[in-house]
Biopython code that builds the backbone (N, CA, C, O; Angstrom):
import numpy as np
from Bio.PDB.StructureBuilder import StructureBuilder

atoms = [
    (1, "UNK", "N", (-22.838, 19.779, -23.121)),
    (1, "UNK", "CA", (-23.059, 18.546, -22.377)),
    (1, "UNK", "C", (-22.771, 17.366, -23.294)),
    (1, "UNK", "O", (-23.093, 17.397, -24.482)),
    (2, "UNK", "N", (-22.174, 16.345, -22.744)),
    (2, "UNK", "CA", (-21.869, 15.131, -23.496)),
    (2, "UNK", "C", (-23.177, 14.452, -23.864)),
    (2, "UNK", "O", (-24.104, 14.448, -23.054)),
    (3, "UNK", "N", (-23.285, 13.874, -25.062)),
    (3, "UNK", "CA", (-24.560, 13.276, -25.491)),
    (3, "UNK", "C", (-25.036, 12.128, -24.610)),
    (3, "UNK", "O", (-26.231, 11.836, -24.606)),
    (4, "UNK", "N", (-24.153, 11.463, -23.861)),
    (4, "UNK", "CA", (-24.613, 10.352, -23.030)),
    (4, "UNK", "C", (-24.875, 10.772, -21.592)),
    (4, "UNK", "O", (-25.271, 9.941, -20.775)),
    (5, "UNK", "N", (-24.665, 12.040, -21.263)),
    (5, "UNK", "CA", (-24.910, 12.513, -19.907)),
    (5, "UNK", "C", (-26.385, 12.838, -19.752)),
    (5, "UNK", "O", (-26.970, 13.527, -20.587)),
    (6, "UNK", "N", (-26.972, 12.345, -18.696)),
    (6, "UNK", "CA", (-28.388, 12.617, -18.449)),
    (6, "UNK", "C", (-28.549, 14.064, -18.008)),
    (6, "UNK", "O", (-27.860, 14.502, -17.087)),
    (7, "UNK", "N", (-29.449, 14.822, -18.647)),
    (7, "UNK", "CA", (-29.615, 16.224, -18.281)),
    (7, "UNK", "C", (-30.250, 16.403, -16.908)),
    (7, "UNK", "O", (-30.173, 17.488, -16.331)),
    (8, "UNK", "N", (-30.874, 15.361, -16.379)),
    (8, "UNK", "CA", (-31.549, 15.491, -15.087)),
    (8, "UNK", "C", (-30.708, 14.962, -13.938)),
    (8, "UNK", "O", (-31.206, 14.831, -12.820)),
    (9, "UNK", "N", (-29.462, 14.662, -14.188)),
    (9, "UNK", "CA", (-28.617, 14.122, -13.120)),
    (9, "UNK", "C", (-28.423, 15.164, -12.030)),
    (9, "UNK", "O", (-28.121, 16.325, -12.306)),
    (10, "UNK", "N", (-28.601, 14.730, -10.788)),
    (10, "UNK", "CA", (-28.442, 15.637, -9.652)),
    (10, "UNK", "C", (-26.959, 15.875, -9.409)),
    (10, "UNK", "O", (-26.143, 14.976, -9.614)),
    (11, "UNK", "N", (-26.605, 17.077, -8.974)),
    (11, "UNK", "CA", (-25.193, 17.320, -8.672)),
    (11, "UNK", "C", (-24.736, 16.446, -7.514)),
    (11, "UNK", "O", (-25.497, 16.172, -6.586)),
    (12, "UNK", "N", (-23.496, 16.018, -7.583)),
    (12, "UNK", "CA", (-22.970, 15.147, -6.529)),
    (12, "UNK", "C", (-22.544, 15.972, -5.335)),
    (12, "UNK", "O", (-22.034, 17.083, -5.485)),
    (13, "UNK", "N", (-22.755, 15.422, -4.143)),
    (13, "UNK", "CA", (-22.354, 16.093, -2.911)),
    (13, "UNK", "C", (-20.929, 15.731, -2.578)),
    (13, "UNK", "O", (-20.428, 14.678, -2.972)),
    (14, "UNK", "N", (-20.292, 16.608, -1.855)),
    (14, "UNK", "CA", (-18.955, 16.318, -1.368)),
    (14, "UNK", "C", (-19.058, 15.237, -0.305)),
    (14, "UNK", "O", (-19.945, 15.288, 0.546)),
    (15, "UNK", "N", (-18.165, 14.266, -0.344)),
    (15, "UNK", "CA", (-18.212, 13.169, 0.617)),
    (15, "UNK", "C", (-17.388, 13.466, 1.858)),
    (15, "UNK", "O", (-17.321, 12.644, 2.772)),
    (16, "UNK", "N", (-16.755, 14.644, 1.898)),
    (16, "UNK", "CA", (-15.897, 14.967, 3.039)),
    (16, "UNK", "C", (-16.684, 15.025, 4.343)),
    (16, "UNK", "O", (-16.178, 14.612, 5.386)),
    (17, "UNK", "N", (-17.908, 15.531, 4.298)),
    (17, "UNK", "CA", (-18.711, 15.672, 5.517)),
    (17, "UNK", "C", (-19.750, 14.577, 5.643)),
    (17, "UNK", "O", (-20.452, 14.517, 6.652)),
    (18, "UNK", "N", (-19.868, 13.719, 4.663)),
    (18, "UNK", "CA", (-20.909, 12.694, 4.653)),
    (18, "UNK", "C", (-20.386, 11.430, 5.324)),
    (18, "UNK", "O", (-19.652, 10.658, 4.706)),
    (19, "UNK", "N", (-20.760, 11.212, 6.593)),
    (19, "UNK", "CA", (-20.365, 9.991, 7.299)),
    (19, "UNK", "C", (-21.571, 9.138, 7.641)),
    (19, "UNK", "O", (-21.436, 8.111, 8.305)),
    (20, "UNK", "N", (-22.739, 9.548, 7.199)),
    (20, "UNK", "CA", (-23.947, 8.790, 7.514)),
    (20, "UNK", "C", (-23.943, 7.401, 6.905)),
    (20, "UNK", "O", (-24.515, 6.479, 7.488)),
    (21, "UNK", "N", (-23.318, 7.221, 5.753)),
    (21, "UNK", "CA", (-23.311, 5.927, 5.096)),
    (21, "UNK", "C", (-22.085, 5.093, 5.396)),
    (21, "UNK", "O", (-21.963, 3.971, 4.904)),
    (22, "UNK", "N", (-21.171, 5.624, 6.198)),
    (22, "UNK", "CA", (-19.955, 4.876, 6.513)),
    (22, "UNK", "C", (-20.219, 3.825, 7.581)),
    (22, "UNK", "O", (-20.968, 4.061, 8.529)),
    (23, "UNK", "N", (-19.606, 2.685, 7.420)),
    (23, "UNK", "CA", (-19.681, 1.636, 8.416)),
    (23, "UNK", "C", (-18.266, 1.437, 8.947)),
    (23, "UNK", "O", (-17.435, 0.795, 8.305)),
    (24, "UNK", "N", (-18.009, 1.983, 10.100)),
    (24, "UNK", "CA", (-16.674, 1.910, 10.672)),
    (24, "UNK", "C", (-16.430, 0.530, 11.265)),
    (24, "UNK", "O", (-17.335, -0.078, 11.837)),
    (25, "UNK", "N", (-15.236, 0.051, 11.128)),
    (25, "UNK", "CA", (-14.871, -1.252, 11.674)),
    (25, "UNK", "C", (-14.603, -1.140, 13.166)),
    (25, "UNK", "O", (-14.167, -0.101, 13.662)),
    (26, "UNK", "N", (-14.871, -2.220, 13.859)),
    (26, "UNK", "CA", (-14.565, -2.276, 15.281)),
    (26, "UNK", "C", (-13.058, -2.339, 15.459)),
    (26, "UNK", "O", (-12.358, -2.826, 14.570)),
    (27, "UNK", "N", (-12.538, -1.859, 16.588)),
    (27, "UNK", "CA", (-11.098, -2.001, 16.813)),
    (27, "UNK", "C", (-10.716, -3.478, 16.876)),
    (27, "UNK", "O", (-11.532, -4.307, 17.280)),
    (28, "UNK", "N", (-9.492, -3.817, 16.484)),
    (28, "UNK", "CA", (-9.086, -5.225, 16.483)),
    (28, "UNK", "C", (-9.035, -5.802, 17.893)),
    (28, "UNK", "O", (-8.734, -5.110, 18.865)),
    (29, "UNK", "N", (-9.337, -7.080, 17.965)),
    (29, "UNK", "CA", (-9.289, -7.798, 19.234)),
    (29, "UNK", "C", (-7.842, -8.227, 19.480)),
    (29, "UNK", "O", (-7.288, -8.979, 18.678)),
    (30, "UNK", "N", (-7.211, -7.766, 20.573)),
    (30, "UNK", "CA", (-5.814, -8.135, 20.819)),
    (30, "UNK", "C", (-5.592, -9.640, 20.921)),
    (30, "UNK", "O", (-4.495, -10.124, 20.644)),
    (31, "UNK", "N", (-6.623, -10.385, 21.317)),
    (31, "UNK", "CA", (-6.468, -11.836, 21.445)),
    (31, "UNK", "C", (-6.356, -12.511, 20.079)),
    (31, "UNK", "O", (-5.841, -13.625, 19.982)),
    (32, "UNK", "N", (-6.836, -11.846, 19.018)),
    (32, "UNK", "CA", (-6.820, -12.449, 17.690)),
    (32, "UNK", "C", (-5.758, -11.834, 16.786)),
    (32, "UNK", "O", (-5.810, -12.005, 15.568)),
    (33, "UNK", "N", (-4.809, -11.132, 17.358)),
    (33, "UNK", "CA", (-3.778, -10.481, 16.554)),
    (33, "UNK", "C", (-2.809, -11.514, 15.977)),
    (33, "UNK", "O", (-2.749, -12.657, 16.429)),
    (34, "UNK", "N", (-2.071, -11.089, 14.990)),
    (34, "UNK", "CA", (-1.032, -11.936, 14.409)),
    (34, "UNK", "C", (0.083, -12.063, 15.438)),
    (34, "UNK", "O", (0.490, -11.057, 16.019)),
    (35, "UNK", "N", (0.582, -13.254, 15.678)),
    (35, "UNK", "CA", (1.618, -13.426, 16.699)),
    (35, "UNK", "C", (2.900, -12.669, 16.362)),
    (35, "UNK", "O", (3.234, -12.448, 15.198)),
    (36, "UNK", "N", (3.591, -12.287, 17.404)),
    (36, "UNK", "CA", (4.904, -11.651, 17.262)),
    (36, "UNK", "C", (5.831, -12.649, 16.576)),
    (36, "UNK", "O", (5.689, -13.853, 16.788)),
    (37, "UNK", "N", (6.787, -12.177, 15.750)),
    (37, "UNK", "CA", (7.668, -13.129, 15.045)),
    (37, "UNK", "C", (8.328, -14.166, 15.948)),
    (37, "UNK", "O", (8.549, -15.301, 15.526)),
    (38, "UNK", "N", (8.642, -13.793, 17.173)),
    (38, "UNK", "CA", (9.271, -14.762, 18.081)),
    (38, "UNK", "C", (8.288, -15.844, 18.517)),
    (38, "UNK", "O", (8.704, -16.928, 18.926)),
    (39, "UNK", "N", (6.979, -15.558, 18.432)),
    (39, "UNK", "CA", (5.957, -16.511, 18.866)),
    (39, "UNK", "C", (5.465, -17.400, 17.730)),
    (39, "UNK", "O", (4.746, -18.369, 17.974)),
    (40, "UNK", "N", (5.835, -17.090, 16.515)),
    (40, "UNK", "CA", (5.341, -17.845, 15.366)),
    (40, "UNK", "C", (6.002, -19.210, 15.276)),
    (40, "UNK", "O", (7.092, -19.432, 15.803)),
    (41, "UNK", "N", (5.317, -20.113, 14.600)),
    (41, "UNK", "CA", (5.864, -21.445, 14.352)),
    (41, "UNK", "C", (6.984, -21.289, 13.325)),
    (41, "UNK", "O", (6.772, -20.685, 12.274)),
    (42, "UNK", "N", (8.159, -21.818, 13.608)),
    (42, "UNK", "CA", (9.260, -21.645, 12.655)),
    (42, "UNK", "C", (8.979, -22.383, 11.346)),
    (42, "UNK", "O", (8.480, -23.508, 11.342)),
    (43, "UNK", "N", (9.303, -21.739, 10.269)),
    (43, "UNK", "CA", (9.133, -22.324, 8.943)),
    (43, "UNK", "C", (10.500, -22.360, 8.282)),
    (43, "UNK", "O", (11.107, -21.318, 8.035)),
    (44, "UNK", "N", (10.968, -23.527, 8.005)),
    (44, "UNK", "CA", (12.286, -23.674, 7.407)),
    (44, "UNK", "C", (12.131, -23.918, 5.910)),
    (44, "UNK", "O", (11.593, -24.938, 5.481)),
    (45, "UNK", "N", (12.606, -22.973, 5.141)),
    (45, "UNK", "CA", (12.616, -23.123, 3.690)),
    (45, "UNK", "C", (14.066, -23.331, 3.281)),
    (45, "UNK", "O", (14.964, -22.624, 3.738)),
    (46, "UNK", "N", (14.272, -24.287, 2.435)),
    (46, "UNK", "CA", (15.619, -24.601, 1.970)),
    (46, "UNK", "C", (16.240, -23.367, 1.307)),
    (46, "UNK", "O", (15.600, -22.751, 0.455)),
    (47, "UNK", "N", (17.462, -22.995, 1.675)),
    (47, "UNK", "CA", (18.103, -21.826, 1.063)),
    (47, "UNK", "C", (18.200, -21.915, -0.461)),
    (47, "UNK", "O", (18.166, -20.891, -1.144)),
    (48, "UNK", "N", (18.318, -23.122, -0.993)),
    (48, "UNK", "CA", (18.359, -23.287, -2.447)),
    (48, "UNK", "C", (17.040, -22.825, -3.053)),
    (48, "UNK", "O", (17.031, -22.144, -4.078)),
    (49, "UNK", "N", (15.919, -23.194, -2.419)),
    (49, "UNK", "CA", (14.612, -22.759, -2.912)),
    (49, "UNK", "C", (14.467, -21.246, -2.805)),
    (49, "UNK", "O", (13.923, -20.609, -3.708)),
    (50, "UNK", "N", (14.950, -20.666, -1.704)),
    (50, "UNK", "CA", (14.881, -19.215, -1.546)),
    (50, "UNK", "C", (15.697, -18.510, -2.627)),
    (50, "UNK", "O", (15.249, -17.512, -3.193)),
    (51, "UNK", "N", (16.889, -19.023, -2.914)),
    (51, "UNK", "CA", (17.723, -18.409, -3.949)),
    (51, "UNK", "C", (17.079, -18.552, -5.323)),
    (51, "UNK", "O", (17.146, -17.635, -6.141)),
    (52, "UNK", "N", (16.453, -19.708, -5.581)),
    (52, "UNK", "CA", (15.786, -19.920, -6.872)),
    (52, "UNK", "C", (14.640, -18.934, -7.049)),
    (52, "UNK", "O", (14.521, -18.292, -8.092)),
    (53, "UNK", "N", (13.793, -18.815, -6.023)),
    (53, "UNK", "CA", (12.664, -17.887, -6.103)),
    (53, "UNK", "C", (13.137, -16.440, -6.207)),
    (53, "UNK", "O", (12.560, -15.639, -6.943)),
    (54, "UNK", "N", (14.185, -16.118, -5.466)),
    (54, "UNK", "CA", (14.726, -14.765, -5.496)),
    (54, "UNK", "C", (15.291, -14.429, -6.876)),
    (54, "UNK", "O", (15.101, -13.319, -7.374)),
    (55, "UNK", "N", (15.980, -15.384, -7.487)),
    (55, "UNK", "CA", (16.540, -15.158, -8.816)),
    (55, "UNK", "C", (15.429, -15.011, -9.859)),
    (55, "UNK", "O", (15.523, -14.161, -10.744)),
    (56, "UNK", "N", (14.393, -15.820, -9.764)),
    (56, "UNK", "CA", (13.253, -15.679, -10.677)),
    (56, "UNK", "C", (12.596, -14.311, -10.521)),
    (56, "UNK", "O", (12.237, -13.675, -11.513)),
    (57, "UNK", "N", (12.437, -13.858, -9.282)),
    (57, "UNK", "CA", (11.834, -12.545, -9.043)),
    (57, "UNK", "C", (12.718, -11.434, -9.594)),
    (57, "UNK", "O", (12.215, -10.472, -10.175)),
    (58, "UNK", "N", (14.016, -11.557, -9.418)),
    (58, "UNK", "CA", (14.940, -10.541, -9.912)),
    (58, "UNK", "C", (14.919, -10.476, -11.435)),
    (58, "UNK", "O", (14.902, -9.386, -12.008)),
    (59, "UNK", "N", (14.921, -11.621, -12.089)),
    (59, "UNK", "CA", (14.860, -11.641, -13.552)),
    (59, "UNK", "C", (13.551, -11.042, -14.055)),
    (59, "UNK", "O", (13.540, -10.293, -15.032)),
    (60, "UNK", "N", (12.461, -11.368, -13.394)),
    (60, "UNK", "CA", (11.164, -10.828, -13.783)),
    (60, "UNK", "C", (11.137, -9.318, -13.602)),
    (60, "UNK", "O", (10.625, -8.602, -14.463)),
    (61, "UNK", "N", (11.683, -8.825, -12.493)),
    (61, "UNK", "CA", (11.721, -7.380, -12.247)),
    (61, "UNK", "C", (12.589, -6.669, -13.278)),
    (61, "UNK", "O", (12.339, -5.508, -13.603)),
    (62, "UNK", "N", (13.601, -7.351, -13.792)),
    (62, "UNK", "CA", (14.474, -6.762, -14.806)),
    (62, "UNK", "C", (13.854, -6.844, -16.198)),
    (62, "UNK", "O", (14.427, -6.335, -17.162)),
    (63, "UNK", "N", (12.690, -7.478, -16.310)),
    (63, "UNK", "CA", (12.028, -7.605, -17.600)),
    (63, "UNK", "C", (12.524, -8.782, -18.412)),
    (63, "UNK", "O", (12.311, -8.836, -19.624)),
    (64, "UNK", "N", (13.175, -9.715, -17.765)),
    (64, "UNK", "CA", (13.699, -10.906, -18.437)),
    (64, "UNK", "C", (12.789, -12.069, -18.072)),
    (64, "UNK", "O", (12.791, -12.540, -16.935)),
    (65, "UNK", "N", (12.017, -12.525, -19.039)),
    (65, "UNK", "CA", (11.112, -13.639, -18.788)),
    (65, "UNK", "C", (11.855, -14.947, -19.055)),
    (65, "UNK", "O", (12.215, -15.225, -20.198)),
    (66, "UNK", "N", (12.090, -15.750, -18.020)),
    (66, "UNK", "CA", (12.791, -17.017, -18.237)),
    (66, "UNK", "C", (11.956, -17.964, -19.098)),
    (66, "UNK", "O", (10.759, -18.136, -18.868)),
    (67, "UNK", "N", (12.593, -18.566, -20.074)),
    (67, "UNK", "CA", (11.889, -19.540, -20.909)),
    (67, "UNK", "C", (11.941, -20.901, -20.226)),
    (67, "UNK", "O", (12.579, -21.063, -19.185)),
    (68, "UNK", "N", (11.270, -21.866, -20.819)),
    (68, "UNK", "CA", (11.191, -23.197, -20.207)),
    (68, "UNK", "C", (12.579, -23.814, -20.036)),
    (68, "UNK", "O", (12.831, -24.478, -19.030)),
    (69, "UNK", "N", (13.472, -23.612, -20.981)),
    (69, "UNK", "CA", (14.816, -24.166, -20.888)),
    (69, "UNK", "C", (15.676, -23.481, -19.837)),
    (69, "UNK", "O", (16.666, -24.049, -19.374)),
    (70, "UNK", "N", (15.304, -22.266, -19.458)),
    (70, "UNK", "CA", (16.080, -21.525, -18.458)),
    (70, "UNK", "C", (15.858, -22.053, -17.048)),
    (70, "UNK", "O", (16.666, -21.789, -16.157)),
    (71, "UNK", "N", (14.800, -22.777, -16.838)),
    (71, "UNK", "CA", (14.505, -23.281, -15.487)),
    (71, "UNK", "C", (15.630, -24.176, -14.967)),
    (71, "UNK", "O", (15.984, -24.113, -13.790)),
    (72, "UNK", "N", (16.183, -24.998, -15.835)),
    (72, "UNK", "CA", (17.276, -25.882, -15.412)),
    (72, "UNK", "C", (18.513, -25.067, -15.052)),
    (72, "UNK", "O", (19.200, -25.379, -14.080)),
    (73, "UNK", "N", (18.801, -24.022, -15.831)),
    (73, "UNK", "CA", (19.958, -23.169, -15.531)),
    (73, "UNK", "C", (19.746, -22.424, -14.222)),
    (73, "UNK", "O", (20.677, -22.292, -13.428)),
    (74, "UNK", "N", (18.533, -21.937, -13.987)),
    (74, "UNK", "CA", (18.228, -21.234, -12.740)),
    (74, "UNK", "C", (18.357, -22.188, -11.563)),
    (74, "UNK", "O", (18.850, -21.806, -10.501)),
    (75, "UNK", "N", (17.916, -23.424, -11.747)),
    (75, "UNK", "CA", (18.048, -24.421, -10.676)),
    (75, "UNK", "C", (19.519, -24.681, -10.362)),
    (75, "UNK", "O", (19.887, -24.807, -9.194)),
    (76, "UNK", "N", (20.362, -24.762, -11.393)),
    (76, "UNK", "CA", (21.795, -24.983, -11.168)),
    (76, "UNK", "C", (22.448, -23.771, -10.505)),
    (76, "UNK", "O", (23.307, -23.930, -9.638)),
    (77, "UNK", "N", (22.049, -22.563, -10.905)),
    (77, "UNK", "CA", (22.589, -21.354, -10.273)),
    (77, "UNK", "C", (22.173, -21.265, -8.811)),
    (77, "UNK", "O", (22.927, -20.762, -7.978)),
    (78, "UNK", "N", (20.991, -21.744, -8.502)),
    (78, "UNK", "CA", (20.487, -21.670, -7.128)),
    (78, "UNK", "C", (21.243, -22.583, -6.182)),
    (78, "UNK", "O", (21.261, -22.344, -4.975)),
    (79, "UNK", "N", (21.868, -23.625, -6.709)),
    (79, "UNK", "CA", (22.628, -24.559, -5.877)),
    (79, "UNK", "C", (23.974, -23.959, -5.474)),
    (79, "UNK", "O", (24.570, -24.379, -4.482)),
    (80, "UNK", "N", (24.448, -22.986, -6.233)),
    (80, "UNK", "CA", (25.745, -22.361, -5.933)),
    (80, "UNK", "C", (25.672, -21.609, -4.607)),
    (80, "UNK", "O", (24.577, -21.282, -4.148)),
    (81, "UNK", "N", (26.815, -21.331, -3.984)),
    (81, "UNK", "CA", (26.820, -20.655, -2.678)),
    (81, "UNK", "C", (26.161, -19.273, -2.727)),
    (81, "UNK", "O", (26.000, -18.677, -3.793)),
    (82, "UNK", "N", (25.793, -18.792, -1.560)),
    (82, "UNK", "CA", (25.131, -17.498, -1.436)),
    (82, "UNK", "C", (25.963, -16.345, -1.965)),
    (82, "UNK", "O", (25.408, -15.361, -2.454)),
    (83, "UNK", "N", (27.292, -16.445, -1.878)),
    (83, "UNK", "CA", (28.153, -15.366, -2.380)),
    (83, "UNK", "C", (28.029, -15.226, -3.897)),
    (83, "UNK", "O", (28.072, -14.114, -4.424)),
    (84, "UNK", "N", (27.875, -16.344, -4.598)),
    (84, "UNK", "CA", (27.678, -16.305, -6.049)),
    (84, "UNK", "C", (26.325, -15.679, -6.358)),
    (84, "UNK", "O", (26.193, -14.885, -7.289)),
    (85, "UNK", "N", (25.343, -16.041, -5.582)),
    (85, "UNK", "CA", (23.994, -15.502, -5.766)),
    (85, "UNK", "C", (23.984, -13.987, -5.536)),
    (85, "UNK", "O", (23.331, -13.247, -6.271)),
    (86, "UNK", "N", (24.707, -13.537, -4.519)),
    (86, "UNK", "CA", (24.800, -12.102, -4.240)),
    (86, "UNK", "C", (25.460, -11.369, -5.403)),
    (86, "UNK", "O", (25.033, -10.276, -5.773)),
    (87, "UNK", "N", (26.496, -11.966, -5.978)),
    (87, "UNK", "CA", (27.165, -11.354, -7.131)),
    (87, "UNK", "C", (26.223, -11.279, -8.332)),
    (87, "UNK", "O", (26.194, -10.267, -9.033)),
    (88, "UNK", "N", (25.455, -12.340, -8.573)),
    (88, "UNK", "CA", (24.482, -12.323, -9.672)),
    (88, "UNK", "C", (23.483, -11.184, -9.489)),
    (88, "UNK", "O", (23.172, -10.462, -10.437)),
    (89, "UNK", "N", (22.986, -11.031, -8.269)),
    (89, "UNK", "CA", (22.049, -9.941, -7.976)),
    (89, "UNK", "C", (22.683, -8.587, -8.274)),
    (89, "UNK", "O", (22.080, -7.737, -8.929)),
    (90, "UNK", "N", (23.898, -8.401, -7.790)),
    (90, "UNK", "CA", (24.577, -7.122, -7.974)),
    (90, "UNK", "C", (24.762, -6.830, -9.462)),
    (90, "UNK", "O", (24.535, -5.704, -9.905)),
    (91, "UNK", "N", (25.171, -7.833, -10.234)),
    (91, "UNK", "CA", (25.394, -7.632, -11.662)),
    (91, "UNK", "C", (24.095, -7.274, -12.377)),
    (91, "UNK", "O", (24.062, -6.349, -13.190)),
    (92, "UNK", "N", (23.032, -8.006, -12.073)),
    (92, "UNK", "CA", (21.755, -7.725, -12.732)),
    (92, "UNK", "C", (21.214, -6.356, -12.337)),
    (92, "UNK", "O", (20.687, -5.629, -13.179)),
    (93, "UNK", "N", (21.344, -6.004, -11.064)),
    (93, "UNK", "CA", (20.847, -4.708, -10.614)),
    (93, "UNK", "C", (21.636, -3.572, -11.260)),
    (93, "UNK", "O", (21.058, -2.549, -11.625)),
    (94, "UNK", "N", (22.947, -3.741, -11.402)),
    (94, "UNK", "CA", (23.755, -2.699, -12.039)),
    (94, "UNK", "C", (23.474, -2.627, -13.537)),
    (94, "UNK", "O", (23.413, -1.538, -14.107)),
    (95, "UNK", "N", (23.304, -3.773, -14.170)),
    (95, "UNK", "CA", (23.080, -3.798, -15.612)),
    (95, "UNK", "C", (21.719, -3.233, -15.994)),
    (95, "UNK", "O", (21.583, -2.588, -17.033)),
    (96, "UNK", "N", (20.715, -3.469, -15.163)),
    (96, "UNK", "CA", (19.365, -3.041, -15.509)),
    (96, "UNK", "C", (18.929, -1.805, -14.744)),
    (96, "UNK", "O", (17.801, -1.344, -14.916)),
    (97, "UNK", "N", (19.802, -1.257, -13.899)),
    (97, "UNK", "CA", (19.564, 0.026, -13.257)),
    (97, "UNK", "C", (18.375, 0.092, -12.327)),
    (97, "UNK", "O", (17.631, 1.072, -12.356)),
    (98, "UNK", "N", (18.177, -0.886, -11.530)),
    (98, "UNK", "CA", (17.109, -0.825, -10.535)),
    (98, "UNK", "C", (17.622, -1.384, -9.230)),
    (98, "UNK", "O", (18.586, -2.148, -9.194)),
    (99, "UNK", "N", (16.968, -0.996, -8.174)),
    (99, "UNK", "CA", (17.330, -1.483, -6.840)),
    (99, "UNK", "C", (16.143, -2.218, -6.261)),
    (99, "UNK", "O", (14.996, -1.923, -6.595)),
    (100, "UNK", "N", (16.416, -3.166, -5.402)),
    (100, "UNK", "CA", (15.337, -3.900, -4.754)),
    (100, "UNK", "C", (14.971, -3.234, -3.462)),
    (100, "UNK", "O", (14.076, -3.702, -2.759)),
]
sb = StructureBuilder()
sb.init_structure("model")
sb.init_model(0)
sb.init_chain("A")
sb.init_seg("    ")
for serial, (resi, resn, name, xyz) in enumerate(atoms, 1):
    if name == "N":
        sb.init_residue(resn, " ", resi, " ")
    sb.init_atom(name, np.array(xyz, "f"), 0.0, 1.0, " ", f" {name:<3s}", serial, name[0])
structure = sb.get_structure()
């Protein structure tokens, strides 16, 4: 026995059959559900911002931590067209061997 184990500890019961202590949740109220995507309020995010955030996430996933000076370069890359951004993604994914 391990020196810190209490010799009088009671054996633990299997929890597979023990439902006496469970507090089950009520079924969700359909009136309070999250709206269907077509019913949601449209949110317009600038594509430049989306590309910037996406590039930061991709660099982070590749293990490349952008330094403070890299923020300006990332901002300039984000302004470029989506086709350039797609190529950057493809190059980084191939170079670092991961898929999103």
